[in-house]
Steps between C-alpha positions, in 0.01 A plus 500: 500500500476635146513145364221394736289799393552413133416136566174592675407741218533237224363194684137402461302595810469190718221654705261534208470118491522427866217529754484422862222403724503524877300183550693195376280227348486169681307318228510506121240725340391548135633807317265777391299449181715505190826438684721197535672395828854365508616338824880458523718309747848359535661227706869442578679163546830587665635146496478482117554869427178542302203733506153392392280766349127464442210714386139462398275737311122495545220706346244719675277195562789327675540251216843357407667670200862380520779406743869436492767334721866582438816385680812713507844376603696731732529620851207724577373657818122466535452870427717480189303198379170685556629798294621264229159332494324835449746592223450170322125512539483851355716388209255208447203740501675721246575202275133396500372858457301507828431838654248617759644282769503508877828347615495353851791368702563422869844669475431812705855632469480480119175700494655755736805523274279557196358805686845628597750365245784712631491312831491156344735204566394359161686745279527355149193281533289807572653673196393202288150510658485875424591445135239232465236717664550764228357240254162494677216744531318357805697300757426519872706339777359385829652334805293210629550240772638155411152355569371698202786384284484122548464402133805704395691340786410150381621588150824639640563177695403291196784660303748279688341194343623579148817644361305686232227758513143365507211711363127438491236685301121476512499227766729469801701204621314261729726572806357856530135414439406467867669827596335685207161358600559615862582851382172511302295392806659772712466793261 
């Protein structure tokens, strides 16, 4: 118990960066003025032992800023892949110096675990996420429905098409253009 108390004392406070909303969004919405929105998703292919991770960042007008698809080899449960996707996306944000970001995922258990890290099945991945969060000043997490996360899902599935990471800046790949346009018509 003493070790746990010490650990809690020195760890960054997860809850300062994590918010919750009672109403879960069914459709993608623009972030508040001056913020960016990062949608994150993961997909698992059990037959090939790979996880596909994908994320997209858009500005407060809903315009494309950047996106990435990454494939990881290994045996992952869907919830582990979702946590890995958030960790990798936060690392990507840090690398590019982006802050003031609303991070959305359809992984409800992950969002719940960020609120209560001591009850988490994600363990070390949440520790990595916590360390990354200490690098930011303004990161907010939200749980959304899959219907509000369709572009990130497409990017996660696309990761299985290439053995290397694919990144896009300023203009997105053509295979997400219809889904991005649909998001803009809804919001």
